[in-house]
C-alpha positions in Angstrom: 87.3 127.2 116.3 90.5 125.3 115.3 94.1 125.8 114.8 95.6 126.2 111.3 96.9 122.7 111.1 93.6 121.2 112.3 91.7 123.2 109.7 94.1 122.1 107.0 93.6 118.5 107.9 89.8 118.9 108.2 89.6 120.4 104.7 91.7 117.6 103.4 89.3 115.1 104.9 86.5 117.0 103.2 88.1 116.5 99.8 90.9 119.0 99.3 94.0 117.2 97.9 96.3 118.2 100.7 96.3 119.8 104.2 97.3 123.3 103.0 98.7 126.0 105.2 97.1 129.4 105.3 100.3 131.1 104.3 100.7 128.8 101.2 97.1 129.6 100.0 97.5 133.4 100.7 100.7 133.3 98.7 99.0 131.4 95.9 96.2 133.9 95.9 98.6 136.9 95.8 100.5 135.3 92.9 97.3 134.8 91.0 96.2 138.4 91.6 99.6 139.5 90.2 99.1 137.4 87.1 95.6 138.7 86.5 96.8 142.3 86.9 99.5 141.8 84.3 96.9 140.1 81.9 95.7 136.6 82.4 96.5 134.5 79.3 95.0 131.1 80.1 91.6 129.8 79.2 88.5 129.7 81.5 89.2 126.1 82.6 92.7 127.1 83.9 91.2 130.2 85.5 88.6 128.2 87.4 91.4 125.8 88.5 93.6 128.7 89.6 90.8 130.0 91.8 91.0 127.0 94.1 93.4 128.9 96.4 90.7 131.6 96.9 88.0 128.9 97.4 90.1 127.2 100.1 90.6 130.5 101.9 86.9 131.1 101.8 86.2 127.7 103.4 88.9 128.1 106.1 88.0 131.6 107.1 85.2 130.7 109.5 87.0 127.7 110.9 90.1 129.4 112.1 90.8 130.9 115.6 90.7 134.7 115.7 94.4 135.0 116.3 95.1 133.5 112.8 92.5 135.6 111.0 93.3 139.4 111.2 
């Protein structure tokens, strides 16, 4: 298991464009959910791109220490 900053750096080394923080990606996911609930207006390509915050969270989930993941 690793710390939040270590995991962010590891995923950046694996190809993510930056060493994201968990809070940033959770906030991005929450914002996307809000947009979808109001009615998503972009095309499928934008939707796929917008899902990257969720995909990052999925990858980071098993790498984080238990105290970071509720």
